VEXDREN-2710 file (C-alpha; in Angstrom, 1 decimal):
% VEXDREN-2710
k/r/px/py/pz
1/MET/36.1/-50.4/-11.4
2/ASN/38.4/-50.6/-14.4
3/GLU/38.4/-46.9/-15.2
4/PRO/40.2/-44.5/-12.8
5/LEU/38.2/-41.9/-10.9
6/ASP/38.4/-38.2/-11.9
7/ILE/41.6/-37.8/-9.8
8/PRO/43.8/-40.9/-9.5
9/CYS/45.4/-41.8/-6.2
10/GLU/48.0/-39.3/-5.3
11/PRO/51.2/-40.0/-3.2
12/TRP/50.6/-40.3/0.5
13/LEU/53.1/-38.6/2.9
14/GLY/54.1/-39.2/6.5
15/ARG/56.9/-39.7/9.0
16/ASN/59.4/-42.4/8.2
17/ASP/60.7/-44.5/11.2
18/GLY/61.7/-47.4/9.0
19/ASP/60.4/-49.7/6.3
20/SER/59.8/-52.8/8.4
21/ALA/56.3/-54.0/9.4
22/GLU/56.8/-52.8/13.0
23/HIS/57.5/-49.3/11.9
24/ARG/54.8/-49.1/9.3
25/ARG/52.5/-46.1/9.1
26/TRP/49.4/-45.5/6.9
27/TRP/51.3/-43.7/4.2
28/GLN/53.5/-46.7/3.8
29/ALA/50.7/-49.2/3.8
30/VAL/48.1/-47.8/1.5
31/ARG/48.4/-49.0/-2.1
32/PRO/47.0/-47.4/-5.3
33/TYR/43.9/-49.3/-6.4
34/GLU/44.5/-52.1/-8.9
35/PRO/41.7/-54.6/-9.7
36/GLU/44.1/-57.6/-9.8
37/ALA/45.7/-56.7/-6.4
38/LEU/42.2/-56.2/-4.8
39/ALA/41.0/-59.5/-6.2
40/ALA/44.0/-61.3/-4.7
41/ALA/43.6/-59.6/-1.3
42/ALA/39.8/-60.4/-1.3
43/HIS/40.6/-64.1/-1.7
44/ASP/43.3/-64.1/1.1
45/GLY/41.5/-66.0/3.8
46/ALA/44.2/-65.3/6.3
47/ARG/43.4/-61.6/6.5
48/SER/40.4/-59.4/6.9
49/ARG/38.5/-58.1/3.9
50/PRO/40.5/-55.5/2.0
51/ALA/39.4/-51.9/2.1
52/VAL/39.1/-49.4/-0.6
53/LEU/39.0/-45.6/0.0
54/LEU/37.1/-43.4/-2.4
55/GLY/37.1/-39.7/-2.2
56/PHE/34.2/-37.4/-3.1
57/ARG/35.5/-33.8/-3.6
58/SER/32.1/-32.1/-3.5
59/GLU/30.8/-28.9/-1.8
60/GLU/28.1/-28.3/-4.4
61/GLY/25.4/-29.8/-2.2
62/VAL/26.6/-27.6/0.7
63/ARG/26.5/-24.5/-1.6
64/ARG/22.9/-25.3/-2.6
65/ASN/22.1/-25.8/1.1
66/LYS/23.5/-22.3/1.8
67/GLY/26.3/-23.8/4.0
68/ARG/30.0/-22.8/4.4
69/LEU/32.1/-23.8/1.4
70/GLY/35.3/-25.7/1.8
71/ALA/34.1/-29.4/2.1
72/ALA/35.6/-30.3/-1.3
73/GLY/39.0/-30.2/0.5
74/GLY/37.9/-32.9/2.9
75/PRO/39.3/-36.0/1.2
76/ALA/42.8/-34.6/0.9
77/ALA/42.7/-33.4/4.5
78/ILE/41.6/-36.8/5.8
79/ARG/44.4/-38.5/3.9
80/ALA/46.9/-36.0/5.2
81/ALA/45.8/-36.7/8.8
82/LEU/45.8/-40.5/8.2
83/GLY/49.2/-40.7/6.6
84/PRO/51.4/-40.3/9.7
85/LEU/49.2/-42.7/11.9
86/ALA/50.7/-46.0/12.9
87/PHE/49.2/-48.8/10.8
88/HIS/47.9/-51.7/12.9
89/LEU/45.3/-53.1/10.5
90/GLU/45.2/-56.7/9.5
91/ARG/43.9/-55.9/6.1
92/GLU/45.1/-54.4/2.8
93/VAL/44.0/-50.9/2.1
94/PHE/43.7/-49.4/-1.4
95/ASP/43.2/-45.8/-2.5
96/ALA/41.0/-45.5/-5.6
97/GLY/41.3/-41.7/-5.9
98/ASP/38.6/-39.1/-6.0
99/VAL/35.5/-38.1/-7.9
100/ALA/35.6/-34.3/-8.3
101/VAL/32.3/-32.3/-8.5
102/ALA/32.2/-29.0/-10.2
103/THR/31.0/-26.3/-7.8
104/GLY/28.4/-24.0/-9.3
105/GLY/28.2/-20.2/-9.2
106/GLU/26.1/-17.4/-10.7
107/GLY/24.1/-19.1/-13.5
108/LEU/26.0/-22.4/-13.1
109/PRO/24.2/-25.3/-11.3
110/GLY/27.3/-27.4/-10.6
111/ASP/27.5/-31.1/-11.6
112/LEU/26.4/-32.7/-8.3
113/GLU/24.2/-35.4/-9.9
114/GLY/26.8/-36.5/-12.4
115/GLY/29.4/-36.7/-9.7
116/GLN/27.1/-38.8/-7.5
117/GLU/26.5/-41.2/-10.4
118/ARG/30.2/-41.6/-11.1
119/PHE/31.0/-42.2/-7.4
120/GLY/28.2/-44.7/-7.2
121/ALA/29.4/-46.7/-10.1
122/ALA/33.0/-46.8/-8.7
123/LEU/31.7/-47.8/-5.3
124/ALA/29.5/-50.6/-6.7
125/ALA/32.4/-52.1/-8.6
126/ALA/34.7/-52.0/-5.5
127/LEU/31.9/-53.7/-3.4
128/ASP/31.3/-56.4/-6.0
129/ALA/35.1/-57.1/-6.1
130/GLY/34.9/-58.0/-2.4
131/ALA/36.0/-54.8/-0.7
132/LEU/34.9/-53.0/2.5
133/THR/34.6/-49.5/1.1
134/VAL/35.0/-46.1/2.9
135/GLY/34.0/-42.9/1.3
136/LEU/35.8/-39.7/2.1
137/GLY/33.6/-36.6/1.8
138/GLY/32.9/-33.9/0.8
139/GLY/29.6/-32.5/2.0
140/HIS/26.8/-34.8/3.1
141/GLU/25.6/-35.1/-0.4
142/THR/28.2/-37.8/-0.3
143/ALA/25.5/-40.0/1.3
144/TYR/23.3/-40.2/-1.8
145/ALA/26.3/-41.0/-3.9
146/SER/27.0/-43.8/-1.5
147/TYR/23.4/-45.0/-1.7
148/LEU/23.6/-45.1/-5.5
149/GLY/26.6/-47.4/-5.3
150/LEU/24.9/-49.7/-2.7
151/ALA/21.7/-49.9/-4.8
152/GLU/23.8/-50.9/-7.9
153/SER/25.9/-53.4/-6.1
154/GLU/25.1/-57.1/-6.4
155/ARG/26.0/-57.5/-2.7
156/THR/22.8/-55.8/-1.6
157/GLY/20.4/-57.9/-3.7
158/GLY/17.8/-59.5/-1.5
159/ALA/19.6/-58.2/1.7
160/ARG/17.9/-56.1/4.3
161/VAL/20.2/-53.1/4.4
162/GLY/19.9/-50.3/6.9
163/VAL/21.3/-46.8/6.9
164/LEU/22.7/-45.5/10.2
165/ASN/23.5/-41.8/10.2
166/LEU/25.6/-40.2/13.0
167/ASP/24.4/-36.6/12.6
168/ALA/22.9/-33.6/14.3
169/HIS/20.5/-33.3/11.3
170/PHE/17.9/-35.6/9.7
171/ASP/18.9/-34.3/6.2
172/LEU/15.3/-35.0/5.0
173/ARG/14.8/-31.6/3.4
174/ASN/12.3/-31.5/0.5
175/GLU/14.0/-29.3/-2.1
176/GLU/13.7/-28.9/-5.9
177/ARG/17.3/-29.9/-6.3
178/ALA/19.6/-32.3/-4.4
179/THR/21.6/-30.6/-1.7
180/SER/23.6/-31.7/1.4
181/GLY/20.3/-31.6/3.3
182/THR/18.3/-33.9/1.0
183/PRO/20.1/-37.3/0.7
184/PHE/17.9/-39.4/3.0
185/LEU/14.7/-38.2/1.6
186/GLN/16.1/-39.0/-1.8
187/MET/16.9/-42.5/-0.5
188/ALA/13.4/-42.9/1.0
189/ARG/11.8/-42.0/-2.3
190/ALA/14.1/-44.2/-4.3
191/GLU/13.3/-47.2/-2.0
192/ALA/9.6/-46.4/-2.2
193/ALA/9.8/-46.5/-6.0
194/GLU/11.1/-50.1/-5.6
195/GLY/8.4/-51.1/-3.2
196/ARG/10.6/-50.9/-0.1
197/GLU/10.8/-48.8/3.0
198/LEU/14.0/-47.1/3.9
199/GLN/15.5/-48.5/7.1
200/TYR/16.9/-45.3/8.4
201/ALA/18.2/-44.4/11.9
202/VAL/19.9/-41.2/13.2
203/LEU/22.0/-40.9/16.3
204/GLY/22.8/-37.4/17.7
205/ILE/19.8/-35.3/16.5
206/SER/19.8/-31.7/17.7
207/LYS/16.2/-30.7/18.4
208/PRO/16.8/-26.9/17.9
209/ASN/18.5/-27.5/14.6
210/ASN/15.7/-29.5/13.0
211/THR/12.3/-27.9/12.3
212/ARG/9.0/-29.3/13.3
213/ALA/8.4/-30.2/9.7
214/LEU/11.5/-32.3/9.6
215/PHE/10.5/-34.2/12.8
216/GLU/7.1/-34.8/11.2
217/ARG/8.7/-36.1/8.0
218/ALA/10.9/-38.3/10.1
219/ASP/7.9/-39.7/11.9
220/GLU/6.1/-40.3/8.5
221/LEU/9.0/-42.3/7.3
222/ARG/9.3/-44.2/10.5
223/VAL/12.8/-43.0/11.1
224/ARG/14.4/-44.1/14.4
225/TYR/16.4/-41.3/16.1
226/LEU/18.2/-40.5/19.4
227/LEU/18.6/-36.9/20.5
228/ASP/22.0/-35.6/21.3
229/GLU/21.1/-34.6/24.8
230/TYR/20.1/-38.2/25.6
231/THR/23.1/-39.9/23.9
232/THR/25.4/-41.6/26.3
233/ARG/27.5/-44.6/25.6
234/GLU/24.9/-46.9/27.1
235/THR/21.9/-45.4/25.2
236/ALA/23.9/-45.2/22.0
237/GLU/25.0/-48.8/22.0
238/SER/21.5/-50.0/22.9
239/PHE/20.1/-47.8/20.0
240/VAL/22.6/-49.3/17.6
241/GLU/22.1/-52.9/18.7
242/ASP/18.3/-52.6/18.3
243/PHE/18.7/-51.2/14.8
244/LEU/21.2/-53.8/13.7
245/ALA/19.1/-56.7/15.0
246/ASP/16.8/-56.9/12.0
247/LEU/19.4/-56.1/9.3
248/ASP/21.6/-58.2/7.1
249/ALA/24.0/-55.3/6.4
250/VAL/24.4/-51.7/7.3
251/TYR/25.7/-48.5/5.6
252/LEU/27.2/-46.2/8.2
253/THR/27.5/-42.5/7.4
254/ILE/29.2/-40.0/9.8
255/ASP/28.5/-36.3/9.5
256/LEU/31.3/-34.7/11.6
257/ASP/28.9/-32.1/12.9
258/VAL/27.5/-34.7/15.2
259/LEU/30.5/-33.9/17.4
260/PRO/30.8/-30.9/19.7
261/ALA/32.2/-27.8/18.1
262/ALA/35.2/-27.9/20.3
263/VAL/36.1/-31.3/18.9
264/ALA/35.0/-30.7/15.3
265/PRO/35.1/-27.0/14.5
266/GLY/35.9/-27.6/10.8
267/VAL/32.4/-28.4/9.6
268/SER/29.7/-26.5/7.8
269/ALA/27.4/-26.3/10.8
270/PRO/29.3/-26.6/14.2
271/ALA/27.3/-28.2/17.0
272/ALA/26.5/-26.3/20.2
273/VAL/26.1/-29.6/22.1
274/GLY/27.0/-32.6/20.0
275/VAL/27.8/-36.2/21.0
276/PRO/31.1/-36.9/22.9
277/LEU/33.8/-38.3/20.7
278/GLU/34.3/-41.3/23.0
279/VAL/30.6/-42.2/22.4
280/ILE/31.0/-42.0/18.6
281/ILE/34.1/-44.1/18.7
282/ALA/32.3/-46.7/20.8
283/VAL/29.4/-46.8/18.3
284/VAL/31.8/-47.1/15.4
285/ARG/33.6/-50.0/17.1
286/ARG/30.3/-51.8/17.8
287/ILE/29.2/-51.5/14.2
288/ALA/32.6/-52.7/12.8
289/ALA/32.5/-55.6/15.2
290/SER/29.0/-56.6/14.1
291/GLY/30.2/-58.1/10.9
292/LYS/27.4/-56.3/9.1
293/LEU/29.2/-53.2/7.9
294/LEU/29.1/-53.0/4.1
295/HIS/30.1/-49.4/3.5
296/ALA/30.9/-46.3/5.5
297/ASP/31.6/-42.7/4.7
298/ILE/32.6/-39.6/6.6
299/ALA/31.3/-36.2/5.5
300/GLU/31.3/-32.5/6.1
301/LEU/35.0/-32.0/7.0
302/ASN/35.7/-28.4/6.0
303/PRO/39.5/-27.7/6.2
304/ALA/38.9/-24.0/5.6
305/PHE/37.4/-23.7/9.1
306/ASP/39.4/-26.3/10.9
307/LEU/41.6/-25.4/13.9
308/ASP/45.1/-26.9/14.0
309/GLY/43.8/-29.8/11.9
310/ARG/41.6/-30.9/14.8
311/THR/38.6/-32.1/12.8
312/ALA/40.8/-33.8/10.2
313/ARG/42.6/-35.8/12.9
314/VAL/39.2/-36.8/14.4
315/ALA/38.1/-38.0/10.9
316/ALA/41.3/-39.9/10.4
317/ARG/40.9/-41.6/13.8
318/LEU/37.4/-42.7/12.9
319/VAL/38.6/-44.2/9.6
320/ASP/41.3/-46.0/11.5
321/THR/38.7/-47.3/14.0
322/LEU/36.3/-48.4/11.3
323/LEU/39.0/-50.5/9.6
324/GLY/40.9/-51.7/12.7
END
């Protein structure tokens, strides 16, 4: 990733209690992405693998899916919520900036596909440089952008990679154009074209918010799923362990609408039930501790509909948990 993204890393802000290590917060710890600095951190055997944040300022997929606009503001809102948090991580964190996707309008399609390709290229370069990468969405069209990067990366060659989605929706819609509701069907078709079957699991599915056709498509693709009403910490951890057992690596994608609306109101489609936050945190910790996490992203934060920054703070906590 020698070329900067559409929008380079912008200054982080937060409370200043001092400049020493014991007072450090995220805004003081995150460094602008530099290939040489990442390479040095990746070869530091005394610390955990360095992390690279990449933003995807996109709501074009949400617009095409007839959702509530505002998700393009997600990456900035997550960073703003992360900045003041105390930094306890034993790894370097770099911010590579954002890919910005033009949102369409009357007679204008929007450049979702081009943005997904740019994000994928940047992600692949960061992965191949040795980073643990985290995507900051953006609508859930972020997921296919992440997939393109994983498919391009040398680190996935020959590996059995699975996709775990924490989400109220399958996002397996069959549409003429890519949307925030199509990414996992796009992945399945791309994998099939390479003679592989997509290893896809979803935790938190809301039965009333997925049509019978979507359940049938999920069954055809042999998708593993756990309904929201049956998701407890015990069932969730068992579900994740079973999925990880046969994998070499996992890509974790979190759609914030998996959470109850009271916890995550700032999303395109707030959940009537959802999965409790403590269960989602337990799942994230289990995946991070597995040693199989290759890439993660967080999608569907919509600051325009958030209440007191509630959803942004949840997203920030999840990023901190992923990397902690």
